C-alpha positions in Angstrom: 30.2 18.1 20.6 27.2 20.5 20.5 25.4 21.2 23.8 21.6 20.7 24.4 20.9 18.8 21.2 20.8 15.2 22.6 17.6 13.7 23.9 17.0 12.8 27.5 18.4 9.4 28.4 16.5 7.3 30.9 18.5 4.6 32.6 15.4 2.9 34.1 13.1 2.8 31.0 10.3 0.2 31.5 9.8 -2.3 28.8 6.5 -4.2 28.5 6.0 -7.3 26.2 2.4 -7.4 24.9 2.5 -11.1 24.0 3.7 -12.7 27.3 3.4 -9.8 29.8 7.1 -9.8 30.7 8.4 -6.5 32.2 12.0 -5.4 32.5 14.1 -2.2 32.6 16.8 -1.0 30.3 18.3 2.3 29.1 16.5 4.3 26.5 15.5 7.7 25.3 11.9 6.8 26.0 10.5 6.3 29.5 8.3 3.3 28.6 8.5 1.0 25.7 5.9 -1.6 24.5 7.2 -4.5 22.4 5.4 -7.4 20.7 8.1 -10.0 21.3 10.8 -10.2 24.0 13.6 -12.6 25.0 11.2 -14.7 27.1 8.7 -15.5 24.3 10.8 -15.2 21.1 11.2 -18.7 19.4 15.0 -18.1 18.9 15.6 -17.8 22.6 13.0 -20.3 23.9 13.9 -23.1 21.4 10.2 -23.6 20.5 9.1 -23.8 16.9 6.0 -21.7 16.6 4.8 -18.8 14.4 4.6 -15.3 15.9 1.4 -14.2 14.3 1.3 -10.5 14.4 -1.9 -9.0 12.9 -2.6 -12.2 10.9 0.6 -11.9 8.8 1.2 -15.6 8.8 -2.3 -16.4 7.6 -2.0 -13.8 4.8 1.4 -15.2 3.7 0.0 -18.7 3.6 -3.0 -17.5 1.5 -0.6 -15.8 -0.9 1.4 -19.1 -1.2 -1.8 -21.0 -2.0 -2.9 -18.5 -4.7 0.6 -18.6 -6.2 0.5 -22.4 -6.5 -2.9 -22.2 -8.2 -1.6 -19.5 -10.6 1.5 -21.6 -11.4 -0.8 -24.6 -12.3 -3.0 -22.4 -14.5 0.0 -20.8 -16.2 1.6 -24.2 -16.9 -1.6 -25.5 -18.6 -1.8 -22.2 -20.6 1.8 -22.6 -21.8 1.2 -26.3 -22.6 -1.9 -25.4 -24.7 -0.1 -22.6 -26.4 2.8 -24.9 -27.3 0.5 -27.6 -28.7 -1.4 -24.9 -30.8 1.9 -23.6 -32.2 3.0 -27.2 -33.1 -0.3 -27.7 -34.9 -0.2 -24.4 -36.7 3.4 -24.3 -37.6 4.5 -25.6 -41.0 7.9 -26.7 -42.1 9.8 -24.8 -44.8 9.3 -27.7 -47.1 5.5 -27.4 -46.7 5.5 -23.7 -47.3 7.6 -24.0 -50.5 5.3 -26.8 -51.8 2.2 -24.5 -51.3 3.8 -21.6 -53.3 
């Protein structure tokens, strides 16, 4: 193993949760760590069903879902109109031979 290439390891690194304010210590290569979600406020550990909205990501995702629904509806009507137009414009082989 090479000497003097490994970072300093702190056994008493302070961790601070920005959403609930919880503080605890752990081992890390950084002396202080700031996290957005910890074990006291994460829905998996608390059993609560809630959204963790970090920087409005949930809102932007829901907006994208609404836009996608509208787009699918418009696309479906366009496909339906195109199919009806093709049915009106298409002629059978018998009709084409009778014209010639």
